[in-house]
Each structure stands twice: as C-alpha cells, then as structure tokens.
N, CA, C and O atoms as a CHARMM CRD file, in Angstrom:
* protein
*
  284
    1    1 MET  N      7.71600  70.80100  70.82500 PROA 1      0.00000
    2    1 MET  CA     8.81100  71.77700  70.82700 PROA 1      0.00000
    3    1 MET  C      8.46700  72.96900  70.95100 PROA 1      0.00000
    4    1 MET  O      7.33000  73.27200  70.58900 PROA 1      0.00000
    5    2 ALA  N      9.05800  73.64500  71.31700 PROA 2      0.00000
    6    2 ALA  CA     9.21400  75.04900  71.59400 PROA 2      0.00000
    7    2 ALA  C     10.55900  76.17900  71.04400 PROA 2      0.00000
    8    2 ALA  O     11.58300  76.10000  71.72300 PROA 2      0.00000
    9    3 ILE  N     10.56700  76.74100  70.39300 PROA 3      0.00000
   10    3 ILE  CA    11.33400  77.48500  69.60900 PROA 3      0.00000
   11    3 ILE  C     11.70000  79.01100  70.99000 PROA 3      0.00000
   12    3 ILE  O     10.94400  79.92500  71.31800 PROA 3      0.00000
   13    4 VAL  N     13.08700  78.71000  71.46300 PROA 4      0.00000
   14    4 VAL  CA    13.16400  79.86000  72.42100 PROA 4      0.00000
   15    4 VAL  C     14.84600  80.34400  72.14000 PROA 4      0.00000
   16    4 VAL  O     15.83900  79.80800  71.64700 PROA 4      0.00000
   17    5 LEU  N     14.42400  82.05500  72.93800 PROA 5      0.00000
   18    5 LEU  CA    15.89000  82.66900  72.58900 PROA 5      0.00000
   19    5 LEU  C     16.74100  82.44400  74.04400 PROA 5      0.00000
   20    5 LEU  O     16.11800  82.31900  75.09800 PROA 5      0.00000
   21    6 TYR  N     18.27100  82.40400  73.99500 PROA 6      0.00000
   22    6 TYR  CA    19.02400  81.90300  75.07200 PROA 6      0.00000
   23    6 TYR  C     19.45900  83.70800  75.45900 PROA 6      0.00000
   24    6 TYR  O     20.02100  84.51400  74.71800 PROA 6      0.00000
   25    7 VAL  N     19.11700  83.84000  76.41600 PROA 7      0.00000
   26    7 VAL  CA    19.99500  84.97000  76.59200 PROA 7      0.00000
   27    7 VAL  C     21.12900  85.09600  78.14900 PROA 7      0.00000
   28    7 VAL  O     20.84600  84.67800  79.27200 PROA 7      0.00000
   29    8 GLY  N     22.13000  85.64600  77.81500 PROA 8      0.00000
   30    8 GLY  CA    23.06200  85.55800  78.66900 PROA 8      0.00000
   31    8 GLY  C     24.12300  84.24700  78.43400 PROA 8      0.00000
   32    8 GLY  O     24.01300  83.40600  77.54100 PROA 8      0.00000
   33    9 GLY  N     24.89200  84.28800  79.19200 PROA 9      0.00000
   34    9 GLY  CA    26.45200  82.81400  78.82300 PROA 9      0.00000
   35    9 GLY  C     26.46400  82.54600  77.78000 PROA 9      0.00000
   36    9 GLY  O     25.97800  83.25400  76.89800 PROA 9      0.00000
   37   10 SER  N     26.99200  81.50900  77.60500 PROA 10     0.00000
   38   10 SER  CA    27.98800  81.25900  76.21700 PROA 10     0.00000
   39   10 SER  C     26.76600  80.78100  75.08300 PROA 10     0.00000
   40   10 SER  O     27.07500  80.34600  73.97400 PROA 10     0.00000
   41   11 LYS  N     25.62700  80.89900  75.44500 PROA 11     0.00000
   42   11 LYS  CA    24.27000  80.71400  74.58500 PROA 11     0.00000
   43   11 LYS  C     23.69100  82.01300  74.27000 PROA 11     0.00000
   44   11 LYS  O     22.62800  82.09600  73.65400 PROA 11     0.00000
   45   12 ASP  N     24.37500  83.07400  74.68500 PROA 12     0.00000
   46   12 ASP  CA    23.59400  84.63600  74.57900 PROA 12     0.00000
   47   12 ASP  C     23.20400  84.75400  72.99700 PROA 12     0.00000
   48   12 ASP  O     24.07600  84.30200  72.25600 PROA 12     0.00000
   49   13 GLY  N     22.05100  85.27900  72.35400 PROA 13     0.00000
   50   13 GLY  CA    21.59200  85.10600  71.39300 PROA 13     0.00000
   51   13 GLY  C     21.34900  84.21700  70.54600 PROA 13     0.00000
   52   13 GLY  O     20.93000  84.57000  69.44400 PROA 13     0.00000
   53   14 GLU  N     21.59700  82.50800  70.90700 PROA 14     0.00000
   54   14 GLU  CA    21.25600  81.80700  70.25700 PROA 14     0.00000
   55   14 GLU  C     19.54300  81.46600  70.30700 PROA 14     0.00000
   56   14 GLU  O     18.74000  81.64600  71.22300 PROA 14     0.00000
   57   15 LYS  N     19.38900  81.00700  69.18600 PROA 15     0.00000
   58   15 LYS  CA    17.77700  80.53400  69.06900 PROA 15     0.00000
   59   15 LYS  C     17.99900  78.99200  69.14500 PROA 15     0.00000
   60   15 LYS  O     18.84300  78.54600  68.36700 PROA 15     0.00000
   61   16 GLY  N     17.29600  78.02100  70.06000 PROA 16     0.00000
   62   16 GLY  CA    16.95200  76.56100  70.52300 PROA 16     0.00000
   63   16 GLY  C     15.63600  76.31500  70.37800 PROA 16     0.00000
   64   16 GLY  O     14.69600  77.05300  70.08300 PROA 16     0.00000
   65   17 VAL  N     15.72800  74.86600  70.69400 PROA 17     0.00000
   66   17 VAL  CA    14.47600  74.02700  70.48700 PROA 17     0.00000
   67   17 VAL  C     14.55200  73.30400  72.06500 PROA 17     0.00000
   68   17 VAL  O     15.48400  72.64600  72.52900 PROA 17     0.00000
   69   18 VAL  N     13.13100  73.69400  72.76600 PROA 18     0.00000
   70   18 VAL  CA    13.13400  73.07900  73.87900 PROA 18     0.00000
   71   18 VAL  C     11.88700  72.30500  74.06200 PROA 18     0.00000
   72   18 VAL  O     10.82300  72.72900  73.61200 PROA 18     0.00000
   73   19 PRO  N     11.97800  71.15800  74.72100 PROA 19     0.00000
   74   19 PRO  CA    10.49500  70.58200  74.92000 PROA 19     0.00000
   75   19 PRO  C      9.52300  71.36000  75.50800 PROA 19     0.00000
   76   19 PRO  O      9.90200  72.00900  76.48300 PROA 19     0.00000
   77   20 TYR  N      8.01500  71.50200  75.07300 PROA 20     0.00000
   78   20 TYR  CA     7.34800  71.85300  76.25200 PROA 20     0.00000
   79   20 TYR  C      6.94600  71.37900  77.15400 PROA 20     0.00000
   80   20 TYR  O      6.66200  70.20800  76.90400 PROA 20     0.00000
   81   21 GLY  N      6.68500  71.72000  78.42400 PROA 21     0.00000
   82   21 GLY  CA     7.33700  71.00900  79.56900 PROA 21     0.00000
   83   21 GLY  C      8.47500  71.34400  80.24200 PROA 21     0.00000
   84   21 GLY  O      8.33600  71.68700  81.41600 PROA 21     0.00000
   85   22 PHE  N      9.87000  71.31700  79.63800 PROA 22     0.00000
   86   22 PHE  CA    10.56900  71.81800  80.09300 PROA 22     0.00000
   87   22 PHE  C     11.01400  73.24200  80.46600 PROA 22     0.00000
   88   22 PHE  O     11.06400  73.99400  79.49300 PROA 22     0.00000
   89   23 SER  N     11.42300  73.91000  81.91000 PROA 23     0.00000
   90   23 SER  CA    11.34400  75.09900  82.37500 PROA 23     0.00000
   91   23 SER  C     13.23200  75.10000  82.50400 PROA 23     0.00000
   92   23 SER  O     13.91200  76.10900  82.68800 PROA 23     0.00000
   93   24 LYS  N     13.61500  74.06100  82.38800 PROA 24     0.00000
   94   24 LYS  CA    15.22100  74.50700  82.85600 PROA 24     0.00000
   95   24 LYS  C     16.11900  73.83500  82.03900 PROA 24     0.00000
   96   24 LYS  O     15.77600  72.74100  81.59200 PROA 24     0.00000
   97   25 SER  N     17.23600  74.30700  81.75600 PROA 25     0.00000
   98   25 SER  CA    18.21500  73.43600  80.88100 PROA 25     0.00000
   99   25 SER  C     19.72100  73.61300  81.34900 PROA 25     0.00000
  100   25 SER  O     20.09300  74.57700  82.01800 PROA 25     0.00000
  101   26 ARG  N     20.13100  73.10100  81.14000 PROA 26     0.00000
  102   26 ARG  CA    21.66800  73.00700  81.44800 PROA 26     0.00000
  103   26 ARG  C     23.06200  72.82700  80.13200 PROA 26     0.00000
  104   26 ARG  O     23.21500  71.81500  79.44800 PROA 26     0.00000
  105   27 ALA  N     23.91500  74.05900  80.05600 PROA 27     0.00000
  106   27 ALA  CA    25.10500  73.55700  78.88900 PROA 27     0.00000
  107   27 ALA  C     26.19600  73.40000  79.98600 PROA 27     0.00000
  108   27 ALA  O     26.10200  73.90300  81.10600 PROA 27     0.00000
  109   28 ASP  N     27.16500  72.70400  79.57800 PROA 28     0.00000
  110   28 ASP  CA    28.69500  72.33800  80.10800 PROA 28     0.00000
  111   28 ASP  C     29.34300  73.38700  79.40800 PROA 28     0.00000
  112   28 ASP  O     28.70500  73.67900  78.39700 PROA 28     0.00000
  113   29 THR  N     30.33600  74.04200  79.55700 PROA 29     0.00000
  114   29 THR  CA    31.01000  74.73400  78.84700 PROA 29     0.00000
  115   29 THR  C     32.75300  75.03100  79.91900 PROA 29     0.00000
  116   29 THR  O     32.84800  74.62100  81.07600 PROA 29     0.00000
  117   30 ALA  N     33.64300  75.61000  79.36200 PROA 30     0.00000
  118   30 ALA  CA    35.19900  75.05700  79.43600 PROA 30     0.00000
  119   30 ALA  C     34.86900  76.21200  81.30300 PROA 30     0.00000
  120   30 ALA  O     35.78800  76.54700  82.04900 PROA 30     0.00000
  121   31 LEU  N     33.99000  76.40000  81.44200 PROA 31     0.00000
  122   31 LEU  CA    34.04800  77.22400  82.40100 PROA 31     0.00000
  123   31 LEU  C     32.95600  76.52900  83.55900 PROA 31     0.00000
  124   31 LEU  O     32.53000  77.17500  84.51700 PROA 31     0.00000
  125   32 GLY  N     32.72800  75.63500  83.38700 PROA 32     0.00000
  126   32 GLY  CA    31.64900  75.10500  84.33600 PROA 32     0.00000
  127   32 GLY  C     30.31200  74.99400  83.59000 PROA 32     0.00000
  128   32 GLY  O     30.13500  75.30600  82.41300 PROA 32     0.00000
  129   33 PRO  N     29.47100  74.54600  84.37000 PROA 33     0.00000
  130   33 PRO  CA    27.82500  74.60000  84.13300 PROA 33     0.00000
  131   33 PRO  C     27.37700  75.76900  83.99200 PROA 33     0.00000
  132   33 PRO  O     27.92200  76.74600  84.50500 PROA 33     0.00000
  133   34 GLU  N     25.80600  75.85400  82.92500 PROA 34     0.00000
  134   34 GLU  CA    25.53500  76.98300  83.24800 PROA 34     0.00000
  135   34 GLU  C     24.03700  76.48000  83.22400 PROA 34     0.00000
  136   34 GLU  O     23.59000  75.53400  82.57600 PROA 34     0.00000
  137   35 PHE  N     23.39400  77.29300  84.04200 PROA 35     0.00000
  138   35 PHE  CA    22.07600  76.25600  83.99800 PROA 35     0.00000
  139   35 PHE  C     20.92700  77.87700  83.61400 PROA 35     0.00000
  140   35 PHE  O     20.89800  78.97800  84.16400 PROA 35     0.00000
  141   36 TYR  N     20.28200  77.41000  82.67200 PROA 36     0.00000
  142   36 TYR  CA    19.25300  78.54200  82.14000 PROA 36     0.00000
  143   36 TYR  C     17.68800  77.97100  82.67200 PROA 36     0.00000
  144   36 TYR  O     17.45100  76.80400  82.98400 PROA 36     0.00000
  145   37 THR  N     16.67900  79.13900  82.68600 PROA 37     0.00000
  146   37 THR  CA    15.45700  79.01000  83.56500 PROA 37     0.00000
  147   37 THR  C     14.47200  79.51900  82.23900 PROA 37     0.00000
  148   37 THR  O     14.93000  80.27100  81.37900 PROA 37     0.00000
  149   38 GLU  N     13.15200  79.04000  82.20000 PROA 38     0.00000
  150   38 GLU  CA    12.33200  79.62600  81.39000 PROA 38     0.00000
  151   38 GLU  C     11.82400  81.04300  81.59600 PROA 38     0.00000
  152   38 GLU  O     11.36400  80.96900  82.73600 PROA 38     0.00000
  153   39 ARG  N     11.70000  81.83700  81.33000 PROA 39     0.00000
  154   39 ARG  CA    10.87100  82.90800  81.14000 PROA 39     0.00000
  155   39 ARG  C      9.70200  83.60100  80.16100 PROA 39     0.00000
  156   39 ARG  O      9.93100  83.70000  78.95600 PROA 39     0.00000
  157   40 PHE  N      8.67000  83.98900  80.62600 PROA 40     0.00000
  158   40 PHE  CA     8.03000  84.63900  79.36200 PROA 40     0.00000
  159   40 PHE  C      8.00700  86.09100  79.54900 PROA 40     0.00000
  160   40 PHE  O      7.43200  86.39800  80.59400 PROA 40     0.00000
  161   41 MET  N      8.43400  87.05100  78.89400 PROA 41     0.00000
  162   41 MET  CA     8.56100  88.05300  79.38800 PROA 41     0.00000
  163   41 MET  C      7.62700  89.08500  78.26900 PROA 41     0.00000
  164   41 MET  O      7.53000  88.56400  77.15800 PROA 41     0.00000
  165   42 GLU  N      6.98100  90.36400  78.39000 PROA 42     0.00000
  166   42 GLU  CA     6.42900  91.16500  77.30400 PROA 42     0.00000
  167   42 GLU  C      7.44600  92.08700  76.90600 PROA 42     0.00000
  168   42 GLU  O      7.97100  92.77100  77.78400 PROA 42     0.00000
  169   43 LEU  N      7.87700  92.23500  75.47600 PROA 43     0.00000
  170   43 LEU  CA     9.07800  93.12900  75.17800 PROA 43     0.00000
  171   43 LEU  C      8.27900  94.19900  74.29900 PROA 43     0.00000
  172   43 LEU  O      7.32500  93.82400  73.61800 PROA 43     0.00000
  173   44 GLN  N      8.66000  95.46400  74.32200 PROA 44     0.00000
  174   44 GLN  CA     7.67500  96.33600  73.64700 PROA 44     0.00000
  175   44 GLN  C      8.33500  96.41600  72.11800 PROA 44     0.00000
  176   44 GLN  O      9.49200  96.35900  71.70200 PROA 44     0.00000
  177   45 GLY  N      6.93900  96.58600  71.44300 PROA 45     0.00000
  178   45 GLY  CA     7.17700  96.31700  69.98100 PROA 45     0.00000
  179   45 GLY  C      7.15800  95.20900  69.48200 PROA 45     0.00000
  180   45 GLY  O      7.08900  95.17300  68.25400 PROA 45     0.00000
  181   46 VAL  N      7.21100  93.93800  70.22700 PROA 46     0.00000
  182   46 VAL  CA     7.61300  92.51800  70.16000 PROA 46     0.00000
  183   46 VAL  C      6.42600  91.97400  70.62500 PROA 46     0.00000
  184   46 VAL  O      5.78500  91.33500  69.79000 PROA 46     0.00000
  185   47 GLY  N      5.93000  92.07000  71.83300 PROA 47     0.00000
  186   47 GLY  CA     5.12200  91.22200  72.43500 PROA 47     0.00000
  187   47 GLY  C      5.55400  90.00200  73.59800 PROA 47     0.00000
  188   47 GLY  O      6.66800  90.01800  74.12200 PROA 47     0.00000
  189   48 LYS  N      4.91400  89.35100  73.79900 PROA 48     0.00000
  190   48 LYS  CA     5.74800  88.19500  74.27700 PROA 48     0.00000
  191   48 LYS  C      6.17200  86.91400  74.10400 PROA 48     0.00000
  192   48 LYS  O      5.67800  85.95300  73.51500 PROA 48     0.00000
  193   49 VAL  N      7.20100  87.07500  74.73600 PROA 49     0.00000
  194   49 VAL  CA     8.16400  86.27200  73.96200 PROA 49     0.00000
  195   49 VAL  C      8.72500  84.91900  74.87400 PROA 49     0.00000
  196   49 VAL  O      8.12600  84.81200  75.94500 PROA 49     0.00000
  197   50 ARG  N      9.61400  84.03300  74.66100 PROA 50     0.00000
  198   50 ARG  CA     9.62900  82.83400  75.62600 PROA 50     0.00000
  199   50 ARG  C     11.47600  82.90400  75.55900 PROA 50     0.00000
  200   50 ARG  O     12.19200  82.92900  74.55800 PROA 50     0.00000
  201   51 LEU  N     11.83000  82.92000  76.88100 PROA 51     0.00000
  202   51 LEU  CA    13.12800  83.05300  76.58000 PROA 51     0.00000
  203   51 LEU  C     13.66800  82.01300  77.62100 PROA 51     0.00000
  204   51 LEU  O     13.22900  81.84700  78.75900 PROA 51     0.00000
  205   52 MET  N     14.90100  81.21400  76.90500 PROA 52     0.00000
  206   52 MET  CA    15.44300  81.01500  78.36500 PROA 52     0.00000
  207   52 MET  C     16.66400  81.25100  78.68000 PROA 52     0.00000
  208   52 MET  O     17.58000  80.86500  77.95500 PROA 52     0.00000
  209   53 ALA  N     16.93200  82.10300  80.11300 PROA 53     0.00000
  210   53 ALA  CA    17.82100  82.76600  80.08400 PROA 53     0.00000
  211   53 ALA  C     18.39900  82.37500  81.75200 PROA 53     0.00000
  212   53 ALA  O     17.72000  81.90600  82.66600 PROA 53     0.00000
  213   54 LEU  N     20.16200  82.81600  81.77800 PROA 54     0.00000
  214   54 LEU  CA    20.82100  82.36000  82.85200 PROA 54     0.00000
  215   54 LEU  C     19.95900  82.47500  84.42200 PROA 54     0.00000
  216   54 LEU  O     19.30700  83.42800  84.84800 PROA 54     0.00000
  217   55 GLU  N     20.20900  81.24500  85.01800 PROA 55     0.00000
  218   55 GLU  CA    19.33800  81.46900  86.31300 PROA 55     0.00000
  219   55 GLU  C     19.53600  82.61000  87.10500 PROA 55     0.00000
  220   55 GLU  O     18.56800  83.09400  87.69300 PROA 55     0.00000
  221   56 SER  N     21.10400  83.31000  87.24400 PROA 56     0.00000
  222   56 SER  CA    21.07200  84.12100  88.09600 PROA 56     0.00000
  223   56 SER  C     21.01500  85.49300  87.50700 PROA 56     0.00000
  224   56 SER  O     21.33800  86.51300  88.11600 PROA 56     0.00000
  225   57 MET  N     20.64500  85.45200  86.45500 PROA 57     0.00000
  226   57 MET  CA    20.50400  87.19800  85.60300 PROA 57     0.00000
  227   57 MET  C     18.74000  87.84700  86.57400 PROA 57     0.00000
  228   57 MET  O     17.74900  87.27000  87.02000 PROA 57     0.00000
  229   58 ARG  N     18.98700  88.61300  86.52900 PROA 58     0.00000
  230   58 ARG  CA    17.88600  89.28900  87.44100 PROA 58     0.00000
  231   58 ARG  C     17.12900  89.86500  85.60100 PROA 58     0.00000
  232   58 ARG  O     17.58000  90.07500  84.47400 PROA 58     0.00000
  233   59 ASP  N     16.20600  89.89000  86.08100 PROA 59     0.00000
  234   59 ASP  CA    14.25000  90.17900  84.94300 PROA 59     0.00000
  235   59 ASP  C     14.67400  91.52500  84.03800 PROA 59     0.00000
  236   59 ASP  O     14.57700  91.50400  82.81100 PROA 59     0.00000
  237   60 ASP  N     15.21900  92.85400  84.87000 PROA 60     0.00000
  238   60 ASP  CA    15.54200  93.77800  84.06200 PROA 60     0.00000
  239   60 ASP  C     16.83900  93.77600  83.08800 PROA 60     0.00000
  240   60 ASP  O     16.91100  94.12200  81.90900 PROA 60     0.00000
  241   61 ILE  N     17.70600  93.34200  83.84200 PROA 61     0.00000
  242   61 ILE  CA    19.01000  92.39700  82.29700 PROA 61     0.00000
  243   61 ILE  C     18.72500  91.77000  81.18500 PROA 61     0.00000
  244   61 ILE  O     19.32000  91.78400  80.10700 PROA 61     0.00000
  245   62 VAL  N     17.41000  91.00500  81.64000 PROA 62     0.00000
  246   62 VAL  CA    16.88100  89.66600  80.67900 PROA 62     0.00000
  247   62 VAL  C     16.60600  90.27000  79.92900 PROA 62     0.00000
  248   62 VAL  O     16.94100  90.07300  78.76100 PROA 62     0.00000
  249   63 MET  N     15.64400  91.56600  80.45600 PROA 63     0.00000
  250   63 MET  CA    14.97600  91.96000  79.41700 PROA 63     0.00000
  251   63 MET  C     15.69400  92.73600  78.50000 PROA 63     0.00000
  252   63 MET  O     15.66900  92.31200  77.34500 PROA 63     0.00000
  253   64 GLN  N     16.12700  93.43700  78.64400 PROA 64     0.00000
  254   64 GLN  CA    17.69900  94.58300  78.39500 PROA 64     0.00000
  255   64 GLN  C     18.02500  94.08000  77.11900 PROA 64     0.00000
  256   64 GLN  O     17.89200  94.65500  76.03900 PROA 64     0.00000
  257   65 ARG  N     18.72200  92.29600  77.47900 PROA 65     0.00000
  258   65 ARG  CA    19.70900  92.03200  76.44700 PROA 65     0.00000
  259   65 ARG  C     18.79800  91.39300  75.56400 PROA 65     0.00000
  260   65 ARG  O     19.08800  91.48200  74.37100 PROA 65     0.00000
  261   66 ALA  N     17.26100  90.46800  76.00900 PROA 66     0.00000
  262   66 ALA  CA    16.86900  89.89000  74.76200 PROA 66     0.00000
  263   66 ALA  C     16.18000  91.24900  73.48900 PROA 66     0.00000
  264   66 ALA  O     16.14700  91.17700  72.26000 PROA 66     0.00000
  265   67 ALA  N     15.71900  92.36600  74.39800 PROA 67     0.00000
  266   67 ALA  CA    15.28900  93.36500  73.31600 PROA 67     0.00000
  267   67 ALA  C     16.25500  93.42200  72.40800 PROA 67     0.00000
  268   67 ALA  O     15.83700  93.29400  71.25700 PROA 67     0.00000
  269   68 ARG  N     17.53400  93.58700  72.53400 PROA 68     0.00000
  270   68 ARG  CA    18.87000  93.78400  71.94100 PROA 68     0.00000
  271   68 ARG  C     18.71700  92.83500  70.64400 PROA 68     0.00000
  272   68 ARG  O     18.79800  93.20400  69.47300 PROA 68     0.00000
  273   69 HSD  N     18.49100  91.59700  71.09400 PROA 69     0.00000
  274   69 HSD  CA    18.33400  90.65600  70.67700 PROA 69     0.00000
  275   69 HSD  C     17.36800  90.76200  69.27900 PROA 69     0.00000
  276   69 HSD  O     17.66300  90.44300  68.12700 PROA 69     0.00000
  277   70 TYR  N     15.91400  91.41600  69.89600 PROA 70     0.00000
  278   70 TYR  CA    15.00800  90.88100  68.50300 PROA 70     0.00000
  279   70 TYR  C     14.99600  92.58600  67.67900 PROA 70     0.00000
  280   70 TYR  O     14.09300  92.81400  66.87400 PROA 70     0.00000
  281   71 ARG  N     16.07200  93.69200  67.98100 PROA 71     0.00000
  282   71 ARG  CA    16.02300  94.72300  66.81400 PROA 71     0.00000
  283   71 ARG  C     16.76800  94.30600  65.79600 PROA 71     0.00000
  284   71 ARG  O     16.85600  94.99000  64.77600 PROA 71     0.00000
C-alpha cells in the first residue's frame, strides 16, 4: 500500500491509501463519478511525490495545487 495525496475534485487535499500497482481510482459523488489517475511529480522543496489527480486536470495545475497542500 502507498500513501497518496488526492488533488482536485471532492477529495482535494485528502491523503489516502492505494495498493501498489493501482494507477487509477474512482470516487462516486453527488455530481457523478470522478476518475483519479496516478502521477509522479517533482515538487520544489519537497522532492518526488506520488499523487492521485483528477484525470482531466493538466499537469501544471496539478503541480500548483499539490504544492499548496505541502506548504
């Protein structure tokens, strides 16, 4: 199991546990399903982190949001 930070959607800022080998997850919300995909990103001052980000989010926005959660 790996600890990940969720970025975007209803889980924004939450930490969760994802089994190794899983690169996609789904969350059912009142507004419909949200799909999260695994991303590894290098954050300045933090290093390489494992994230689960909304599938539709661009990498630059994911990096900005993730950096905010690590402050």
